[in-house]
C-alpha positions in Angstrom: 96.3 71.7 150.5 93.7 69.1 149.3 94.8 67.1 146.3 92.4 65.8 143.8 91.6 62.1 143.3 93.7 60.9 140.2 92.0 57.5 139.3 89.1 57.4 136.8 87.1 55.3 139.2 87.1 57.8 141.7 86.3 60.6 139.4 83.4 58.5 138.0 82.1 58.1 141.6 82.2 61.9 142.3 80.6 62.8 138.8 77.7 60.4 139.7 77.4 61.9 143.1 77.1 65.4 141.6 74.4 64.2 139.0 72.4 62.6 141.8 72.9 65.5 144.3 70.1 67.9 145.4 72.7 70.7 145.6 73.0 73.6 143.1 74.0 73.3 139.5 75.5 77.0 139.5 78.0 76.5 142.4 78.5 73.3 144.2 82.2 73.7 145.0 81.8 73.3 148.8 79.8 70.0 148.4 82.2 68.6 145.7 85.2 69.3 147.9 83.5 67.7 151.0 82.9 64.5 148.9 86.3 64.5 147.7 87.6 65.0 151.2 85.9 61.6 152.2 88.2 59.8 149.8 91.5 61.7 150.0 92.5 64.6 152.2 96.1 65.5 153.2 95.1 68.4 155.5 91.7 69.1 157.4 91.1 72.1 155.0 87.7 72.9 153.3 88.3 73.8 149.7 86.4 74.8 146.6 87.1 72.8 143.4 86.1 75.1 140.6 86.0 74.0 136.9 85.1 76.3 134.2 81.3 76.5 134.9 81.8 77.1 138.6 84.7 79.6 138.5 82.7 81.7 136.1 80.7 83.3 138.7 83.9 84.6 140.3 83.7 87.8 138.6 86.0 89.7 140.8 88.9 87.2 140.7 89.0 86.5 136.9 86.5 88.7 135.0 86.1 92.4 135.0 85.9 95.6 133.0 89.6 95.9 132.3 92.3 98.3 133.6 90.9 101.7 133.5 91.8 105.2 134.7 93.1 108.5 133.5 95.8 109.4 136.5 99.4 109.6 135.9 101.2 106.4 135.6 105.0 106.1 135.6 106.8 104.6 132.5 107.8 101.6 134.6 104.3 101.1 135.9 102.8 101.7 132.4 105.1 98.9 131.0 103.9 96.6 133.7 100.3 97.3 133.0 100.7 96.4 129.5 101.5 93.0 130.4 98.2 92.4 132.3 95.5 91.0 129.9 92.1 92.7 129.8 90.2 89.5 130.2 91.0 86.8 132.7 93.5 88.7 135.0 93.6 88.6 138.8 93.6 92.4 138.6 90.8 92.9 136.1 88.3 95.5 137.1 90.9 97.3 139.3 91.5 100.9 138.3 95.1 102.2 137.7 95.3 104.1 140.9 94.4 101.1 143.0 96.6 98.8 141.0 99.7 101.1 141.1 99.2 101.4 144.9 99.0 97.6 145.1 102.2 97.0 143.1 104.0 99.7 145.1 103.0 97.9 148.3 104.1 94.5 147.0 100.5 93.2 146.9 100.2 92.6 143.1 103.0 91.5 140.9 103.9 89.8 137.6 106.6 87.3 138.5 106.7 86.0 135.0 108.7 83.0 136.2 109.0 79.7 134.1 110.1 76.1 134.4 110.4 73.7 131.6 110.5 70.0 131.8 110.2 67.4 128.9 108.9 70.1 126.4 106.2 71.5 128.9 106.7 74.9 130.3 104.7 76.3 133.3 104.9 79.9 133.9 103.6 82.0 137.1 102.1 84.9 135.5 100.3 86.9 138.2 100.6 86.8 142.0 98.3 88.5 144.5 98.8 88.6 148.3 97.4 91.4 150.4 97.6 89.8 154.0 94.2 88.2 153.6 94.1 86.5 150.4 96.8 84.7 148.4 96.1 83.9 144.6 98.1 83.2 141.5 97.8 82.2 138.0 99.8 79.7 136.1 100.1 79.2 132.2 101.0 76.1 130.4 102.7 76.0 127.0 104.3 73.2 124.9 101.0 71.2 125.1 98.2 71.4 122.4 95.1 70.3 124.5 92.0 72.4 125.2 92.0 71.4 128.9 94.6 72.3 131.5 93.2 70.2 134.3 92.5 66.3 134.0 88.8 65.9 133.1 86.6 63.8 135.2 86.4 61.0 132.6 89.0 59.7 130.1 92.3 61.0 129.1 94.0 60.1 132.4 97.0 58.8 130.7 97.7 61.9 128.5 100.7 64.1 128.9 100.3 67.6 130.0 97.6 67.9 132.6 98.4 70.1 135.6 97.8 68.8 139.1 96.8 71.1 141.9 99.9 72.9 143.3 101.1 72.8 146.8 102.0 76.3 148.2 104.5 76.7 151.0 105.6 79.7 153.0 109.4 79.5 154.1 109.3 75.7 153.5 106.0 75.0 155.4 102.8 74.0 153.6 100.3 76.9 153.9 97.3 76.3 156.0 93.9 77.7 154.9 90.2 77.2 155.5 88.8 77.9 152.0 90.3 78.0 148.5 89.8 77.4 144.8 91.6 75.7 142.1 90.4 75.8 138.5 90.8 76.8 135.0 90.4 80.5 134.1 87.4 81.2 131.6 88.4 82.9 128.4 92.0 82.5 129.2 93.5 79.4 127.6 96.0 77.2 129.3 95.7 79.0 132.5 94.8 78.0 136.0 94.0 79.9 139.1 94.9 79.0 142.7 93.1 81.1 145.2 93.3 80.9 149.0 90.7 83.2 150.3 90.0 82.3 154.0 92.0 81.3 157.1 95.5 82.4 156.1 98.1 83.2 158.9 101.1 84.4 156.9 103.8 87.1 157.6 104.3 90.2 155.5 107.5 88.8 154.2 108.3 85.1 153.2 109.5 82.9 150.4 106.6 81.4 148.6 107.3 77.9 147.0 104.9 76.7 144.4 105.2 72.9 143.6 103.1 71.2 141.0 103.2 68.1 138.7 102.1 67.5 135.2 101.0 64.2 134.0 103.6 61.9 132.1 106.3 64.4 133.1 108.8 62.9 135.8 110.3 66.0 137.2 108.1 68.4 139.5 107.7 72.1 138.6 109.0 74.2 141.5 109.0 78.0 141.7 110.4 80.1 144.5 109.1 83.7 144.8 110.0 86.3 147.3 107.0 88.0 148.8 107.3 91.2 150.8 104.2 93.4 151.4 103.6 96.9 153.0 100.6 95.7 154.8 98.3 98.6 155.2 95.0 96.5 155.5 92.3 98.6 157.2 90.6 96.3 159.5 87.2 97.4 161.0 84.9 95.9 163.5 81.6 97.7 163.2 79.4 95.3 164.9 76.5 97.1 163.2 73.1 95.5 163.0 70.3 96.1 160.7 66.8 94.1 161.0 63.5 93.8 159.3 60.8 91.6 160.7 62.2 88.2 161.7 65.5 88.8 159.9 68.6 90.6 161.1 72.2 90.7 160.3 75.3 92.1 162.1 78.5 93.2 160.2 81.2 91.8 162.3 84.3 92.6 160.3 85.5 94.6 157.3 88.9 94.3 155.8 90.0 96.8 153.1 93.1 96.5 150.8 93.6 98.2 147.5 92.5 95.1 145.7 89.9 93.5 147.9 87.2 94.1 150.5 86.4 91.4 152.9 82.9 91.4 154.6 82.2 89.1 157.5 78.7 89.0 159.1 76.3 86.8 160.9 72.5 86.7 160.0 69.6 85.1 161.8 65.9 84.6 161.2 63.7 83.8 158.3 64.6 85.5 155.0 61.7 88.1 154.1 59.8 87.1 151.0 58.7 89.6 148.4 55.1 89.3 146.8 56.4 87.6 143.8 58.2 85.0 146.1 55.2 83.0 146.9 53.5 79.7 145.9 55.8 77.8 143.6 58.4 80.6 144.1 60.6 81.2 147.1 63.3 83.7 148.1 66.9 82.3 148.1 69.2 82.8 151.0 70.2 86.6 151.6 73.2 88.0 149.6 74.9 91.2 150.0 76.1 93.8 147.6 78.5 96.4 148.7 78.2 99.9 147.2 80.9 102.7 147.4 80.0 106.3 148.3 79.8 107.1 144.6 77.2 104.5 143.9 79.4 101.8 142.4 78.7 98.2 143.1 81.8 96.2 144.1 82.4 93.0 142.3 81.7 89.9 144.5 84.4 87.2 144.2 82.0 84.1 144.4 78.3 83.6 144.5 76.9 80.2 145.7 73.5 78.8 145.0 71.9 75.9 147.0 69.0 73.6 146.0 67.0 74.0 149.1 65.0 76.6 151.2 67.2 79.1 153.1 68.4 78.3 156.4 67.6 80.6 159.5 71.2 81.4 160.4 74.4 82.0 158.3 78.0 83.1 158.8 79.1 85.0 155.7 82.7 85.6 154.8 83.0 87.0 151.4 85.5 88.9 149.3 84.7 91.8 146.9 86.9 94.1 144.7 88.8 96.9 146.3 87.9 100.5 147.3 89.4 103.9 146.7 91.8 105.0 149.5 89.6 108.1 149.8 86.4 106.1 150.5 84.5 107.6 153.3 81.7 104.9 153.6 80.2 101.8 152.1 76.5 100.7 152.0 75.4 97.1 152.4 72.5 96.2 150.2 71.0 92.9 151.1 69.0 91.1 148.4 67.6 87.7 147.3 67.1 85.7 144.1 63.7 84.3 143.2 63.9 80.5 142.7 61.3 78.1 141.5 61.1 75.4 144.1 60.1 72.7 141.8 63.6 72.5 140.0 65.4 75.3 142.0 65.9 77.4 138.8 66.7 81.0 139.3 64.4 83.6 137.8 66.1 85.8 135.4 69.3 83.7 135.1 70.8 83.9 131.6 74.4 83.9 130.0 76.4 86.2 132.1 73.7 87.1 134.6 73.0 85.3 137.8 69.4 86.1 138.1 67.0 88.9 139.2 67.9 90.6 142.4 65.2 91.6 144.9 66.6 94.3 147.2 65.3 94.7 150.7 65.4 98.5 151.2 64.8 98.2 155.0 68.0 96.1 155.6 70.3 98.6 153.9 73.1 99.7 156.2 75.8 102.3 155.7 79.0 102.0 157.5 81.8 104.7 157.7 85.2 103.4 156.6 87.6 106.1 157.3 89.9 105.2 160.2 
């Protein structure tokens, strides 16, 4: 796993690079990680470094509508659900039926393991592993500071900042191609580690979480047994939809109770709506997933870029989970409208990414029943 630079000088360099960059202000995680990787990289992994502003767009991972549902829940499960916060949980936005299934399959758990050194306590509060994604949350207590992660400037010598954890499976460092590390919005003293692409892990292993805290000599080590009943439904539709010069092909769908992975390739110029002309332009193409009841799945992360869209993309994105009885899903491609003078997004406001322009001719419905 990539570890962040610790010196103030390195942080100042990165901060200045971000300030001078032509890349997006809403999500620059790939570019930040690439720059950090030029200075220090233990493994050849590509990782997203997400602070509060960037991680806020990760709705499915850390924000949602809370745990809802009216089906029967066992007393043990009900007691477990009570431990899950409405805001900021890995499982927020998941209904009781899917969450209960995930817990029964070992996919979701609340380890509630803690280690204390020198008055600082770290606790692993939530864990998610479904065969395609590994994520956990850690909470810090014993320190009265607003930030959990070391800021880019100053305070480097203070006690209590959490460093990026290293994750191991059966004693070997976990390899991945894309991940995130950052503070959880609206959830004080909590960080998220989310490895979302490129994992190759068995269904049963011992997870070791190792991390350090500034000005604390002893490392914090957690050992957590992981065992899942992996019932991931993997589909390869190879279904294509096109309109004008633009086309995309859905290569893969992976469905678990807590997540939906969409993998597709697109090619051609992104179609422009009438309002996306002159000083305005369409963004790259984005994709909503809608279930057979018309519900839009929460997307794990949405990235913006300070440039005109390319003519070819490989998309690998995570969304929230689907019901076990789901018969089909519909892909609804859309663009944002951006002002090319400053790359601002039309309709962007607090809690809203921007106005979506859907391209009806590009909608594609895919059956998901095996």
